[in-house]
N, C-alpha and C positions, 0 to 999 in steps of 0.2 A: 562418476561417483556422486552419490547424493549426500549432502551434508544435512545436519539437523535444521539449519536455517532454511535451506532450499525446500526440505520436506514441509516445514512449517508454513512457508509462503504458498506452497501448492495447496495445503489444507485450507489456508485462508482464502485463496482464490476460488476453490471449489465451494466454500461456504458463501462467498460473495455472489457466486452464480446461482446457487440454490435459494438463498434468502437475502437478497440485496437490501441494504439499509436505505431508508427513504432519503432522498436528496444527495446521494453519493454514488458515483460510478467509478470503477477502477479496474485495471487489468495490468498484468506484467507486459513488458515490451516483448516483441516477437522473438528476440534473440537472447534475452537475459532475464531470468526470473527474479533477479535481485534488483532490477530497475522497473518501476511501475509508473504508469501515467494515470492520473485521476482527474475527475471533475466534481466539484461541489456546487450544487444548485441552490440558489437563494430560496429560503423558506417562504411559503405563501403567507400573505398578510403582514409582511415586513417590507422595509424599504429595499431589501435585496431581492424581492420576488422577481422572477424571470431572469435574474442575473446568473452568470456562470463564472466559476473560478477554476481554471485549469492549473494543475501542478504535477510535478514529477517527484518521485520518491525513490531514493537509492538506499538499499539496506546493506550494511556492512557488519561484520562480526569481528570483534577484537578479543582474542583469547589471552588471558593473563594467568595461565596455569590450568591445571586439569579441571578444577571445579569452579573457576570464576570466569565468566564470559560477559562481555558487554555487547549489547545489540544496539547499533546506532542507525538512525535514519536521517538523511539529509533531504530537505524539501525545497524544491524550486517552484516558484510561482510565476 
């Protein structure tokens, strides 16, 4: 069964593949669309040039009633 959060993450992943933002790469883990791995590349012309920062992101959804939902993301660097 597909939840709204999973559908949203699939749309975001498709958009990342079709039009990736500069300096960022990310994809869901092989077995769980709610867990992503990402790499942020240091911008050119800055002290961070040629640097890479890897991180993991886990999306969770807490429902507090029919009309109120919180979407939370935890980030591991």
